Short mmCIF file of the C-alpha atoms (twelve columns), coordinates in Angstrom:
data_MODEL
# 
_entry.id   MODEL 
# 
loop_
_atom_site.group_PDB 
_atom_site.id 
_atom_site.type_symbol 
_atom_site.label_atom_id 
_atom_site.label_alt_id 
_atom_site.label_comp_id 
_atom_site.label_asym_id 
_atom_site.label_seq_id 
_atom_site.Cartn_x 
_atom_site.Cartn_y 
_atom_site.Cartn_z 
_atom_site.pdbx_PDB_model_num 
ATOM 1   C CA . UNK A 1   -0.127  0.055  -0.063 1 
ATOM 2   C CA . UNK A 2   1.547   3.321  -1.038 1 
ATOM 3   C CA . UNK A 3   0.688   5.348  2.054  1 
ATOM 4   C CA . UNK A 4   2.040   2.718  4.615  1 
ATOM 5   C CA . UNK A 5   5.605   4.100  5.685  1 
ATOM 6   C CA . UNK A 6   7.568   4.720  9.066  1 
ATOM 7   C CA . UNK A 7   6.402   7.700  11.392 1 
ATOM 8   C CA . UNK A 8   6.650   8.514  14.952 1 
ATOM 9   C CA . UNK A 9   3.604   7.474  17.025 1 
ATOM 10  C CA . UNK A 10  3.027   9.432  20.165 1 
ATOM 11  C CA . UNK A 11  0.800   6.287  21.294 1 
ATOM 12  C CA . UNK A 12  3.750   3.895  20.986 1 
ATOM 13  C CA . UNK A 13  6.328   6.426  21.821 1 
ATOM 14  C CA . UNK A 14  8.437   5.155  19.030 1 
ATOM 15  C CA . UNK A 15  8.769   4.916  15.141 1 
ATOM 16  C CA . UNK A 16  6.192   2.594  13.915 1 
ATOM 17  C CA . UNK A 17  5.375   1.170  10.481 1 
ATOM 18  C CA . UNK A 18  1.898   2.108  9.483  1 
ATOM 19  C CA . UNK A 19  -0.532  4.805  8.089  1 
ATOM 20  C CA . UNK A 20  0.108   8.107  9.478  1 
ATOM 21  C CA . UNK A 21  -3.366  9.727  9.727  1 
ATOM 22  C CA . UNK A 22  -4.145  13.530 11.156 1 
ATOM 23  C CA . UNK A 23  -7.518  13.534 12.653 1 
ATOM 24  C CA . UNK A 24  -9.691  16.496 13.675 1 
ATOM 25  C CA . UNK A 25  -11.754 15.675 16.687 1 
ATOM 26  C CA . UNK A 26  -14.775 17.342 18.446 1 
ATOM 27  C CA . UNK A 27  -15.585 17.191 22.150 1 
ATOM 28  C CA . UNK A 28  -18.240 18.001 24.045 1 
ATOM 29  C CA . UNK A 29  -16.374 17.822 27.246 1 
ATOM 30  C CA . UNK A 30  -17.406 14.155 28.057 1 
ATOM 31  C CA . UNK A 31  -16.743 12.191 24.564 1 
ATOM 32  C CA . UNK A 32  -14.571 12.599 21.338 1 
ATOM 33  C CA . UNK A 33  -16.293 12.797 18.063 1 
ATOM 34  C CA . UNK A 34  -13.860 12.284 14.879 1 
ATOM 35  C CA . UNK A 35  -15.136 14.940 12.411 1 
ATOM 36  C CA . UNK A 36  -12.386 14.792 9.648  1 
ATOM 37  C CA . UNK A 37  -9.125  13.088 8.928  1 
ATOM 38  C CA . UNK A 38  -6.037  13.354 6.436  1 
ATOM 39  C CA . UNK A 39  -3.541  10.465 5.577  1 
ATOM 40  C CA . UNK A 40  -0.128  11.605 5.544  1 
ATOM 41  C CA . UNK A 41  2.665   10.107 3.500  1 
ATOM 42  C CA . UNK A 42  6.104   11.854 3.697  1 
ATOM 43  C CA . UNK A 43  7.515   10.764 0.493  1 
ATOM 44  C CA . UNK A 44  4.370   10.522 -1.588 1 
ATOM 45  C CA . UNK A 45  2.390   13.638 -0.311 1 
ATOM 46  C CA . UNK A 46  2.391   16.851 -2.171 1 
ATOM 47  C CA . UNK A 47  1.268   18.690 1.380  1 
ATOM 48  C CA . UNK A 48  2.962   19.010 4.610  1 
ATOM 49  C CA . UNK A 49  1.371   18.078 7.967  1 
ATOM 50  C CA . UNK A 50  1.043   21.786 8.460  1 
ATOM 51  C CA . UNK A 51  -0.863  22.057 5.132  1 
ATOM 52  C CA . UNK A 52  -3.134  19.210 6.149  1 
ATOM 53  C CA . UNK A 53  -3.679  20.879 9.476  1 
ATOM 54  C CA . UNK A 54  -4.812  24.151 7.717  1 
ATOM 55  C CA . UNK A 55  -7.046  22.231 5.408  1 
ATOM 56  C CA . UNK A 56  -8.436  20.528 8.508  1 
ATOM 57  C CA . UNK A 57  -9.377  23.866 10.159 1 
ATOM 58  C CA . UNK A 58  -10.871 25.348 6.868  1 
ATOM 59  C CA . UNK A 59  -13.023 22.169 6.524  1 
ATOM 60  C CA . UNK A 60  -14.129 22.492 9.935  1 
ATOM 61  C CA . UNK A 61  -15.040 26.035 9.695  1 
ATOM 62  C CA . UNK A 62  -16.916 25.460 6.457  1 
ATOM 63  C CA . UNK A 63  -18.975 22.683 8.321  1 
ATOM 64  C CA . UNK A 64  -19.981 25.324 10.686 1 
ATOM 65  C CA . UNK A 65  -17.919 24.338 13.645 1 
ATOM 66  C CA . UNK A 66  -17.443 27.103 16.058 1 
ATOM 67  C CA . UNK A 67  -15.319 25.728 19.039 1 
ATOM 68  C CA . UNK A 68  -14.733 27.709 22.222 1 
ATOM 69  C CA . UNK A 69  -11.060 26.549 22.045 1 
ATOM 70  C CA . UNK A 70  -8.852  24.555 19.577 1 
ATOM 71  C CA . UNK A 71  -6.121  22.433 20.984 1 
ATOM 72  C CA . UNK A 72  -3.301  20.667 19.008 1 
ATOM 73  C CA . UNK A 73  -0.201  19.014 19.235 1 
ATOM 74  C CA . UNK A 74  2.893   21.143 19.667 1 
ATOM 75  C CA . UNK A 75  4.255   20.004 16.305 1 
ATOM 76  C CA . UNK A 76  1.731   22.231 14.544 1 
ATOM 77  C CA . UNK A 77  2.782   25.530 16.606 1 
ATOM 78  C CA . UNK A 78  4.280   27.458 13.718 1 
ATOM 79  C CA . UNK A 79  3.875   30.973 12.924 1 
ATOM 80  C CA . UNK A 80  1.682   30.317 9.864  1 
ATOM 81  C CA . UNK A 81  -0.766  28.104 11.965 1 
ATOM 82  C CA . UNK A 82  -0.755  30.463 14.900 1 
ATOM 83  C CA . UNK A 83  -1.631  33.472 12.994 1 
ATOM 84  C CA . UNK A 84  -4.871  31.742 11.491 1 
ATOM 85  C CA . UNK A 85  -6.419  32.545 15.006 1 
ATOM 86  C CA . UNK A 86  -5.181  32.847 18.509 1 
ATOM 87  C CA . UNK A 87  -5.018  29.283 19.701 1 
ATOM 88  C CA . UNK A 88  -4.273  27.730 22.941 1 
ATOM 89  C CA . UNK A 89  -1.524  25.045 22.706 1 
ATOM 90  C CA . UNK A 90  1.530   23.815 24.296 1 
ATOM 91  C CA . UNK A 91  5.026   23.371 23.254 1 
ATOM 92  C CA . UNK A 92  7.604   21.095 24.556 1 
ATOM 93  C CA . UNK A 93  10.718  23.151 26.296 1 
ATOM 94  C CA . UNK A 94  13.271  21.719 23.813 1 
ATOM 95  C CA . UNK A 95  11.228  23.166 20.837 1 
ATOM 96  C CA . UNK A 96  11.714  26.678 19.121 1 
ATOM 97  C CA . UNK A 97  9.159   28.329 17.262 1 
ATOM 98  C CA . UNK A 98  10.828  30.370 14.561 1 
ATOM 99  C CA . UNK A 99  9.393   33.334 12.902 1 
ATOM 100 C CA . UNK A 100 11.060  32.773 9.713  1 
ATOM 101 C CA . UNK A 101 12.728  29.946 7.917  1 
ATOM 102 C CA . UNK A 102 16.408  30.206 6.910  1 
ATOM 103 C CA . UNK A 103 17.026  26.619 5.982  1 
ATOM 104 C CA . UNK A 104 18.282  23.911 8.069  1 
ATOM 105 C CA . UNK A 105 17.370  22.999 11.756 1 
ATOM 106 C CA . UNK A 106 17.522  24.975 15.005 1 
ATOM 107 C CA . UNK A 107 19.402  23.042 17.693 1 
ATOM 108 C CA . UNK A 108 19.594  23.892 21.316 1 
# 
């Protein structure tokens, strides 16, 4: 299957072989309701995970979902995503949010 590959699993806390999905979930405070998803395959996808994140937010807005808060993984805490709306998120202490991309990686 072309979408199967190796990716980090937060569930397993390790790299696993499988299908990498990005899911939008609605919660009423008691239960979780999946409302949309995207399959991501780094080598075959024309979009980044952040592109899919933006698409999921746009689709949710188009469906009339107006949440009081949007929570997401720190992976998506980049300026382009945060500029769409002020959203609460957490970011691991060892990560840096850059306001511009100059190539390469940031290491601390």
